[in-house]
C-alpha positions in Angstrom: 260.0 -112.4 53.6 258.6 -114.6 56.4 261.0 -116.0 58.9 263.0 -118.9 57.7 262.2 -120.6 61.0 258.8 -121.9 59.6 260.5 -123.9 56.8 263.8 -124.6 58.6 265.3 -128.1 59.0 264.1 -130.2 61.9 267.3 -129.5 64.0 266.6 -125.8 63.8 264.3 -124.5 66.6 262.5 -121.3 66.9 264.1 -119.3 69.9 263.6 -115.8 71.1 265.8 -113.3 69.3 267.5 -110.8 71.6 266.6 -107.2 70.7 263.5 -108.2 68.7 259.8 -108.8 69.4 259.2 -112.5 70.4 255.7 -113.8 70.8 254.6 -117.1 72.3 251.2 -118.2 71.3 249.4 -121.0 73.2 246.0 -122.6 72.6 243.9 -124.3 75.4 244.9 -127.9 75.6 242.1 -129.9 74.1 241.1 -132.9 76.3 242.2 -136.0 74.8 239.1 -138.4 75.3 237.0 -137.0 72.5 236.9 -135.7 68.8 236.9 -131.9 68.7 233.7 -130.3 67.2 233.6 -127.0 65.3 232.9 -125.1 68.6 236.1 -126.6 70.2 238.1 -125.8 67.0 237.1 -122.1 66.7 237.2 -121.6 70.5 240.9 -122.0 70.8 243.2 -123.9 68.2 241.8 -122.1 65.1 241.8 -118.7 66.5 245.2 -119.1 67.9 246.6 -120.4 64.5 245.1 -117.3 62.8 246.8 -114.9 65.2 250.1 -116.9 65.1 250.0 -116.8 61.3 249.4 -113.1 61.4 252.2 -112.4 63.7 254.7 -114.6 61.6 253.1 -112.8 58.4 254.3 -109.5 60.0 257.8 -111.0 60.2 257.8 -111.2 64.0 259.4 -114.0 65.7 256.8 -116.5 67.0 256.4 -119.9 68.6 252.9 -121.6 68.6 252.4 -124.6 70.9 249.5 -126.7 71.8 248.8 -130.4 72.7 246.4 -132.8 74.2 245.5 -132.7 77.9 245.8 -136.4 78.8 245.6 -136.9 82.5 242.5 -137.5 84.9 239.4 -139.5 85.4 237.9 -138.7 82.0 240.8 -140.6 80.4 240.4 -143.7 82.8 236.7 -143.8 82.2 237.2 -143.7 78.4 239.8 -146.4 78.6 237.3 -148.6 80.5 234.6 -147.9 77.9 236.9 -148.7 74.9 238.7 -151.6 76.8 242.1 -150.0 76.4 244.7 -148.7 78.8 244.8 -144.9 79.5 248.0 -144.7 77.6 246.5 -146.3 74.6 243.5 -144.0 74.7 245.8 -141.1 74.8 247.9 -142.4 71.8 244.7 -143.0 69.8 243.1 -139.7 70.4 246.2 -137.5 70.3 246.7 -138.9 66.7 243.0 -138.0 65.9 243.4 -134.5 67.2 246.6 -134.0 65.3 245.0 -135.2 62.0 241.9 -133.0 62.5 244.0 -129.9 63.0 246.3 -130.7 60.2 243.3 -131.0 57.8 242.0 -127.5 59.1 245.5 -126.1 58.2 246.4 -125.5 61.8 250.1 -125.1 61.8 251.5 -125.6 65.3 255.3 -125.3 65.7 254.8 -128.0 68.4 251.7 -130.2 69.1 252.6 -132.3 72.2 250.9 -134.0 75.1 251.0 -133.8 78.8 251.6 -137.5 79.6 255.4 -137.0 79.3 258.5 -137.1 81.4 259.0 -133.4 80.7 255.5 -132.7 82.3 256.4 -134.6 85.4 259.7 -132.9 85.7 258.5 -129.3 85.2 255.4 -129.9 87.4 257.5 -131.3 90.3 259.9 -128.4 90.1 257.0 -125.9 90.3 255.4 -127.9 93.2 258.6 -128.1 95.1 259.2 -124.3 94.8 255.7 -123.6 96.1 256.3 -126.0 98.9 259.6 -124.3 99.8 258.0 -120.9 99.8 255.2 -121.9 102.1 252.4 -121.9 99.5 251.3 -125.6 100.0 249.2 -126.5 102.8 247.6 -130.0 104.0 244.0 -130.7 104.8 241.1 -133.0 104.7 238.7 -132.9 101.7 235.4 -134.4 101.6 234.9 -136.0 98.0 232.3 -137.8 96.2 232.9 -141.7 95.9 231.0 -143.9 93.5 230.4 -147.3 95.2 229.6 -148.8 91.8 232.8 -147.5 90.1 234.8 -148.0 93.4 236.5 -144.7 92.9 236.6 -141.1 93.8 235.0 -139.0 91.2 236.7 -136.0 89.5 234.6 -133.0 89.7 233.7 -133.0 86.1 232.3 -136.5 86.3 229.7 -135.4 88.8 226.5 -133.7 87.7 223.6 -132.3 89.9 221.6 -129.4 90.7 223.5 -126.2 91.4 223.2 -125.3 95.1 223.6 -121.6 94.2 221.1 -121.0 91.3 219.2 -124.3 90.9 220.5 -125.1 87.4 219.7 -128.7 87.0 222.8 -129.9 85.1 225.6 -128.2 86.9 229.1 -129.9 86.7 231.0 -130.8 89.9 233.5 -127.9 89.5 231.4 -125.2 87.8 227.9 -124.3 87.0 227.0 -123.4 83.4 223.9 -121.8 84.7 225.4 -119.1 87.0 229.1 -119.5 86.1 230.1 -119.9 89.8 232.7 -122.4 90.9 231.3 -125.2 92.9 232.3 -127.8 95.3 230.9 -131.2 94.0 229.8 -132.3 97.4 227.5 -129.3 97.9 225.5 -130.2 94.6 221.9 -131.1 95.2 221.1 -134.6 94.1 224.6 -135.4 92.7 224.9 -138.3 90.3 227.9 -140.1 88.8 228.1 -139.3 85.0 229.4 -142.8 84.3 226.5 -144.9 85.8 224.0 -142.4 87.0 224.2 -143.6 90.7 224.3 -141.3 93.6 227.8 -141.1 95.2 228.5 -140.9 98.8 230.8 -138.5 100.7 234.2 -139.7 102.0 237.1 -137.9 103.4 240.6 -137.9 102.1 243.9 -136.0 102.8 245.0 -133.6 100.2 247.4 -130.8 99.3 246.1 -127.2 98.8 247.6 -124.2 97.0 247.3 -121.3 99.4 245.6 -118.8 97.2 244.6 -116.4 100.1 248.3 -116.0 101.0 249.1 -115.4 97.2 246.3 -112.9 96.7 248.3 -109.6 97.3 251.0 -110.5 94.7 248.2 -111.9 92.3 246.2 -108.7 92.5 249.2 -106.5 91.7 250.1 -108.6 88.8 246.5 -108.8 87.4 246.1 -104.9 87.8 249.3 -104.4 85.7 249.0 -107.3 83.3 245.4 -106.7 82.3 246.0 -103.1 81.5 249.4 -103.6 79.6 248.0 -106.7 77.7 244.7 -105.1 76.9 242.6 -108.0 78.3 239.0 -108.2 77.2 236.2 -106.8 79.4 235.0 -110.3 79.9 238.3 -111.6 81.1 238.8 -108.6 83.5 235.3 -109.0 85.0 235.6 -112.7 85.6 239.0 -112.4 87.1 238.1 -109.4 89.3 235.0 -111.2 90.4 237.0 -114.1 91.7 239.3 -111.7 93.5 236.4 -109.6 94.9 234.7 -112.7 96.3 238.0 -113.8 98.0 240.3 -116.6 97.0 240.1 -119.9 98.9 242.8 -122.6 99.2 242.5 -124.7 96.1 243.0 -128.4 96.3 245.7 -129.5 93.9 245.7 -133.3 94.3 243.3 -136.1 93.5 242.9 -139.9 94.5 243.5 -141.2 90.9 246.2 -143.3 89.3 246.4 -141.8 85.8 248.2 -138.4 86.4 251.3 -136.6 87.3 252.4 -138.4 90.6 252.7 -136.1 93.7 256.3 -136.5 95.0 255.7 -135.6 98.6 256.0 -138.3 101.2 252.5 -139.5 102.4 250.9 -138.6 99.1 252.5 -141.3 96.9 249.1 -142.7 95.9 247.8 -139.4 94.6 248.3 -137.4 91.5 248.0 -133.7 90.7 244.5 -132.2 90.0 244.1 -131.4 86.3 243.7 -127.7 86.7 247.1 -127.4 88.6 248.7 -129.8 86.2 247.3 -129.1 82.9 248.4 -125.4 82.4 251.9 -126.5 83.1 251.5 -128.5 80.0 252.2 -125.4 78.0 255.7 -125.3 79.5 256.4 -129.0 79.3 255.3 -129.2 75.7 257.8 -126.4 74.9 260.3 -128.3 76.8 259.6 -131.4 74.6 260.1 -129.0 71.6 263.5 -127.6 72.7 265.8 -128.1 75.7 266.2 -124.4 75.7 262.6 -123.9 76.7 263.5 -121.6 79.5 264.4 -118.9 76.8 260.7 -118.8 76.1 259.2 -119.3 79.6 261.7 -117.7 81.9 262.3 -114.6 79.8 259.6 -111.9 80.6 261.6 -109.0 79.4 261.8 -110.4 75.8 258.7 -112.6 75.5 255.0 -111.8 75.2 252.6 -114.6 76.0 249.3 -114.7 74.1 246.8 -117.4 75.2 243.6 -118.4 73.5 240.6 -120.3 75.1 237.0 -120.5 75.9 235.5 -118.2 78.3 235.1 -121.1 80.8 238.9 -121.3 81.1 239.5 -117.8 82.0 239.9 -118.0 85.8 242.4 -121.0 85.5 244.6 -118.9 83.3 244.2 -115.5 85.0 244.1 -116.7 88.6 245.2 -120.3 89.3 248.0 -120.8 86.9 249.6 -117.3 87.4 249.4 -117.9 91.2 251.3 -121.2 90.8 254.0 -119.4 88.8 254.1 -116.4 91.0 254.5 -118.4 94.2 257.6 -120.1 93.0 259.6 -116.7 93.0 261.1 -117.6 89.8 261.3 -115.2 86.8 258.5 -116.7 84.6 257.0 -115.4 81.3 253.6 -114.4 82.5 250.4 -114.0 80.5 250.3 -110.8 78.4 247.0 -111.1 76.4 244.1 -113.5 76.9 241.8 -114.0 74.0 238.5 -115.8 74.8 235.5 -117.0 72.8 231.9 -117.5 73.9 230.1 -120.6 72.6 229.4 -121.7 69.1 226.0 -123.5 69.0 224.8 -125.7 66.2 221.6 -124.9 64.2 220.0 -123.4 67.3 221.1 -126.1 69.7 224.2 -127.6 70.9 226.8 -129.9 69.6 226.2 -133.6 70.7 228.2 -136.5 69.6 225.9 -139.0 71.2 222.7 -137.6 69.5 224.6 -137.2 66.2 224.1 -133.5 66.1 226.7 -131.1 64.9 229.9 -131.3 62.8 232.9 -132.9 64.4 236.4 -132.4 63.2 236.8 -135.7 61.7 233.7 -135.4 59.7 234.2 -131.9 58.2 236.1 -133.2 55.2 233.3 -135.5 54.3 231.3 -132.6 53.1 233.7 -131.9 50.4 233.9 -128.3 51.5 237.5 -127.2 51.4 239.3 -126.3 54.6 239.7 -122.7 53.5 235.9 -122.3 53.4 235.5 -123.9 56.8 238.1 -121.5 58.3 236.5 -118.4 56.7 233.1 -119.4 58.0 234.3 -120.2 61.5 236.5 -117.2 61.8 233.8 -114.7 60.4 231.4 -116.2 62.8 233.8 -116.3 65.8 231.9 -115.9 69.0 234.2 -113.2 70.3 231.8 -111.2 72.5 228.5 -113.3 72.6 227.5 -116.9 71.5 227.1 -117.4 67.8 225.5 -120.3 66.0 226.6 -122.4 63.1 223.9 -122.8 60.4 224.3 -124.7 57.0 222.3 -122.1 55.2 224.5 -119.3 56.5 227.7 -121.3 55.6 226.4 -121.8 52.0 225.4 -118.1 51.8 228.8 -116.9 52.9 230.6 -119.1 50.5 228.5 -118.1 47.5 227.7 -114.5 48.3 230.8 -113.4 50.1 233.9 -115.5 49.4 233.1 -116.1 45.7 231.0 -113.0 44.8 233.5 -110.7 46.4 237.1 -112.2 46.7 237.1 -115.2 44.4 235.5 -113.5 41.3 237.6 -110.4 41.7 240.8 -112.4 41.7 239.8 -114.7 38.8 238.6 -111.9 36.5 241.9 -109.9 37.1 244.3 -112.6 36.5 242.3 -114.2 33.7 242.0 -110.9 31.8 245.7 -110.0 32.2 246.6 -113.5 30.9 244.3 -113.1 28.0 245.2 -109.7 26.9 248.8 -109.4 28.0 250.0 -113.1 27.8 250.2 -113.0 31.5 253.0 -110.5 31.6 252.5 -107.6 34.0 252.5 -104.3 31.8 254.2 -101.0 32.5 252.5 -98.7 35.0 251.7 -95.0 34.7 249.7 -94.1 37.7 247.1 -91.3 37.6 245.0 -89.6 40.2 242.4 -92.3 40.3 245.0 -94.8 40.9 246.7 -93.0 43.7 243.4 -92.5 45.3 242.8 -96.2 45.3 246.2 -96.7 46.8 245.5 -94.2 49.5 242.2 -96.0 50.3 243.8 -99.3 50.4 246.6 -98.1 52.7 243.9 -96.7 55.0 242.3 -100.0 55.2 245.6 -101.8 55.5 246.4 -99.7 58.7 243.1 -100.7 60.2 243.6 -104.2 59.3 247.0 -104.2 61.2 245.5 -102.4 64.1 242.6 -104.7 64.6 244.8 -107.8 64.5 247.4 -106.3 66.7 244.5 -106.1 69.2 243.6 -109.7 68.5 240.2 -108.6 66.8 240.3 -111.5 64.4 236.8 -111.2 63.1 237.2 -107.5 62.4 240.4 -108.1 60.6 238.8 -110.4 58.2 236.0 -107.9 57.5 238.7 -105.3 56.6 240.4 -107.8 54.3 237.2 -108.3 52.5 236.6 -104.6 52.2 240.0 -104.2 50.4 238.9 -106.9 48.0 235.7 -104.9 47.4 237.7 -101.8 46.7 239.4 -103.8 44.0 236.1 -104.9 42.6 234.9 -101.3 42.5 238.1 -100.1 40.9 237.6 -102.7 38.2 234.1 -101.8 37.5 234.8 -98.2 37.2 237.7 -98.7 34.9 236.3 -101.5 32.7 239.4 -102.9 31.3 237.5 -105.1 28.9 236.5 -101.8 27.2 239.8 -100.0 27.8 241.8 -102.7 26.0 240.0 -101.7 22.8 240.5 -98.0 23.1 243.6 -97.3 25.4 245.6 -100.4 25.8 248.4 -98.6 27.8 245.8 -97.3 30.4 244.3 -100.9 30.3 247.9 -102.3 31.3 248.1 -99.9 34.3 244.7 -100.8 35.5 245.5 -104.6 35.3 248.9 -104.2 36.8 247.3 -102.3 39.7 244.7 -105.2 40.1 247.2 -108.1 40.1 249.4 -106.2 42.7 246.2 -105.8 44.7 245.6 -109.5 44.6 249.3 -110.0 45.7 248.5 -107.9 48.7 245.2 -109.8 49.5 247.1 -113.1 49.3 249.1 -112.0 52.3 246.1 -110.5 54.2 244.1 -113.6 53.8 246.9 -116.1 54.6 246.1 -116.1 58.4 242.4 -116.9 57.5 242.8 -119.2 54.4 246.3 -120.4 54.1 245.7 -123.0 51.3 243.9 -120.2 49.3 247.0 -118.2 50.0 249.3 -120.9 48.6 247.1 -121.3 45.5 247.3 -117.6 44.8 251.1 -117.5 45.1 251.2 -120.3 42.4 248.8 -118.3 40.2 250.8 -115.3 40.7 254.1 -117.0 40.3 255.7 -115.3 43.3 257.0 -116.1 46.6 255.4 -115.5 50.1 255.8 -112.0 51.5 255.3 -110.2 54.8 252.1 -108.2 55.6 253.4 -104.7 54.8 252.9 -101.4 56.6 252.0 -99.8 53.1 250.9 -101.3 49.8 253.7 -101.3 47.2 253.6 -102.9 43.8 255.7 -106.0 44.3 254.9 -107.6 40.9 257.0 -105.5 38.5 256.6 -104.9 34.8 257.6 -108.0 32.9 256.8 -110.4 35.6 255.2 -113.5 34.2 252.1 -115.0 36.0 251.3 -118.6 36.5 248.0 -120.2 35.3 244.8 -118.6 36.6 242.1 -121.0 38.0 239.1 -120.7 40.1 239.7 -120.4 43.9 236.3 -121.6 45.1 233.3 -123.5 43.9 229.7 -122.5 44.3 227.7 -124.7 46.7 224.3 -125.8 45.7 221.7 -124.3 48.4 219.9 -127.8 48.3 222.9 -129.2 50.1 221.9 -127.5 53.3 219.0 -129.9 53.8 221.2 -132.9 53.0 223.8 -131.9 55.4 221.2 -131.1 58.1 219.8 -134.6 57.7 223.3 -136.2 57.9 224.6 -134.0 60.8 221.3 -133.4 62.7 219.2 -130.4 61.7 217.7 -127.7 63.6 216.8 -128.8 67.1 213.3 -127.7 67.8 212.5 -126.3 71.2 210.3 -128.7 73.2 207.1 -127.1 74.4 208.0 -128.0 78.0 211.4 -126.1 77.8 212.1 -122.5 78.7 214.4 -120.6 76.4 214.5 -117.1 78.0 217.6 -116.0 79.9 216.0 -113.7 82.6 218.3 -112.5 85.3 217.9 -110.4 88.4 219.7 -107.0 88.2 219.9 -103.5 89.9 219.7 -100.2 88.1 223.0 -98.4 88.8 222.5 -95.2 86.6 219.6 -93.6 84.7 219.8 -90.8 82.1 217.1 -89.4 79.8 217.5 -90.3 76.1 218.8 -87.2 74.3 216.3 -87.6 71.5 213.2 -89.2 73.0 211.6 -88.1 76.3 209.9 -91.4 76.7 213.1 -93.4 76.9 215.7 -93.8 79.6 219.4 -94.9 79.1 220.1 -97.3 82.0 223.1 -99.3 83.3 222.1 -102.4 85.0 224.4 -104.6 87.2 223.6 -108.3 87.0 226.1 -109.3 89.8 228.5 -112.3 89.8 230.8 -112.5 86.7 228.3 -110.8 84.3 229.2 -107.5 82.9 226.9 -104.5 83.4 224.3 -104.1 80.7 223.3 -100.9 78.8 219.5 -100.9 78.5 217.3 -98.5 76.6 213.9 -98.6 78.2 210.5 -97.0 77.4 209.8 -96.2 81.1 209.7 -92.5 81.4 205.9 -92.2 81.2 205.5 -94.7 84.3 208.6 -94.0 86.4 210.7 -91.0 87.4 214.3 -91.1 87.2 214.9 -91.2 91.0 212.4 -94.1 91.2 214.5 -96.3 89.0 218.0 -95.6 90.5 219.1 -98.6 92.6 215.8 -100.3 91.8 215.8 -104.2 91.6 214.7 -105.3 88.2 214.4 -108.3 85.8 216.4 -108.4 82.6 215.8 -110.5 79.5 219.5 -111.2 78.6 219.5 -113.4 75.6 218.2 -110.8 73.0 221.0 -109.6 70.6 222.2 -106.1 71.0 220.0 -103.6 69.2 220.4 -100.0 68.1 217.6 -97.9 69.6 217.8 -94.3 68.4 221.5 -94.2 68.3 222.2 -96.2 71.5 222.9 -99.9 71.9 220.5 -101.8 74.2 221.9 -105.1 75.5 218.7 -106.5 76.8 215.1 -105.5 78.0 213.7 -104.7 81.5 210.5 -106.9 81.8 207.2 -105.3 82.8 203.8 -106.5 83.2 201.4 -104.5 81.1 197.6 -104.4 81.3 194.9 -102.0 80.1 195.4 -100.0 83.4 199.1 -99.5 83.0 202.4 -101.2 83.4 204.9 -102.1 86.3 208.3 -103.6 86.4 208.4 -107.1 87.5 209.5 -107.6 91.1 210.0 -110.2 93.9 209.5 -108.0 97.1 210.1 -110.8 99.6 213.5 -111.8 98.1 216.3 -110.5 100.5 218.9 -108.3 99.0 221.7 -110.7 99.6 219.9 -113.2 97.4 219.0 -110.8 94.6 221.3 -112.4 92.0 221.1 -115.3 89.4 218.8 -116.6 86.7 215.0 -116.8 86.9 213.7 -120.4 87.0 210.3 -121.9 86.0 208.8 -124.3 88.4 208.4 -127.7 86.8 210.0 -126.7 83.5 213.7 -127.3 82.5 215.7 -124.5 81.0 217.5 -125.0 77.7 221.2 -125.2 78.1 223.3 -123.7 76.7 221.0 -120.8 76.3 221.1 -119.2 72.8 220.0 -115.8 71.5 216.3 -115.3 71.0 214.6 -112.3 69.3 212.0 -109.9 70.1 209.4 -111.6 67.9 210.0 -115.0 69.6 209.9 -113.4 73.0 206.5 -111.9 72.2 205.2 -115.3 71.2 206.3 -116.8 74.6 203.3 -117.5 76.8 204.1 -115.4 79.8 201.3 -113.8 81.8 200.4 -112.2 85.1 197.9 -114.4 86.8 196.7 -113.4 90.4 199.6 -111.2 90.8 202.3 -113.8 89.8 204.1 -114.4 86.5 203.4 -117.8 85.0 204.6 -119.6 81.8 202.1 -121.6 79.8 199.3 -120.5 82.2 200.3 -122.6 85.3 204.2 -122.6 85.9 205.3 -119.8 88.2 208.6 -117.9 87.5 210.8 -117.7 90.6 214.1 -116.2 91.8 215.8 -118.4 94.3 212.5 -120.1 95.0 210.6 -116.7 95.6 207.7 -116.1 93.2 208.0 -113.2 90.7 205.1 -110.8 90.3 204.1 -107.2 89.6 201.9 -104.5 91.2 199.3 -104.6 88.4 195.6 -105.5 88.9 193.9 -107.9 86.6 195.4 -109.9 83.7 198.4 -108.6 82.2 201.0 -109.6 79.5 204.8 -109.6 80.1 206.8 -107.7 77.6 
């Protein structure tokens, strides 16, 4: 049975059990000044909840904590807008967040907040340890000051053009265009997000975390933890890119009022910067849950820490927060596994509260769609390795054609038929070879399910659970109990007993994904909750009396899609003056002939920065020899979905100019090697952000041509890389493909 901790009295707290496996799960702390949308929900809290439920479902001791991140300029600004104090804003939105997550059946063991005495105490202890060990330095920092607001601006409340890649809407701390960390004062044409005015630069004395000094111990820890914890490729690449570039001292203080106060003399009017302060919230929230919090956070031998977040939070959890803990020389529980999500977009565009586009957590229940269906859809569409998109048509299709057609109908048919023909009493079982074959197939799938979820492959685990349901459907169709009952009732009884026991297993497997559905099933089966077993055994014995069968899900009318699109903002059409292709500079690192097609090459292309290498299948053998491509500078279309080309996955496409006289790869020969990195821009045309996947057909319709040796968009807008025009050595007019 599941650990009694989950249903224990309030006084009983979940603590690590010596000699057993203990898992600590955290979700990235959502910022308190807004209502979470579906992308926020799947990006951290829902994914973490699913995994924590799985771990508990396996009978493993687990604590799941989260809470609202409440300090900083964003809260102060929101308070001004709503004419409230920062504390009142935090109280209001903490309650909203808690209610949203509760409706989505997200079951934290503790949902806290960072504006607490525990936060101040733990943060100060970590700071003093770092100070004592020589990891804190003082220095002057140039900051942007808004004369209209009369305050220093937090990095995320500054926008401007990225000084590295030219992305027009970069934040003050990080660019969504190139992914690089930024210094707000280096932005081109910076502007205050509050009033749009241009801030000025002022100097202020601040404290810094000496990351260069901490680099050796951090590198050693990353090398060990990333292998032991099985970090994703994305997490490793982003972390290693930071380390390779060389860490710089990181400012940990800000000129604000709303935050954790700095306890050092001379800095009394400053607070700690959110990215030093906020991750400590995981610890302080646990301290608010139990005074014995150190048993979780200072117990690396007995506790494994799993952290869930969006990809933009990776370096703060794999570099800055670990550095803060390592620098104390205390025995902290460090990150074991980091699970990240890419972006979930809405109907081909992005979520926007101000434009009324997208589904936000407080509005999801207005649709009448049960939380279990929302959870299933979001988890099955989880952007684990690349961006994904929410679509009303897709949600309805998954409800009707997957959840109901596969799982819901199977369960209802099995339970209803047993109730009708055997009065709801589980019959005697005499297994034959066919039954044992089903058991063997289910156990094989069950092993795969456990393996995938142990590796935090949440989407794959759901697919396997659905495939086990499909096995049950196939077994039912093959045995036809509605016919057997007329000719061989004993055999019919065995078939039905097997089916309802498979339903019992599926209830446990789907509990991490659809907990309300799980509880409904237990009621219909008239049984108590059970662990997720290593092997499928028949838990419902002969003579067990079922409850009352009922439908688990309801069909959604396809016409509802248009109604919801109108209400929540439909598909955002791309404006004719926007550029939607994600083209980046790359270098070919390896070239191999395709084993089955002499016209194709298998290439590995490096994009530099934080981007992983891309595997590309290119039809270039007729134009280029292998040695001509190796280490060649190229341009890659990156927002094509991965495609199988003759048995090999291609993760993009090398762009060429093609005319009647031949083809040639695009190039920018005057661009220096040290600037051969980043995204291609179009002069005079904004780039859609965030970039979403396109497809080959859409790309072929894009008006890209070679004119006078230069690549242009819409006949007149040149493509450039770091202000250098892109062209190709092809004479005459040519199309880009």
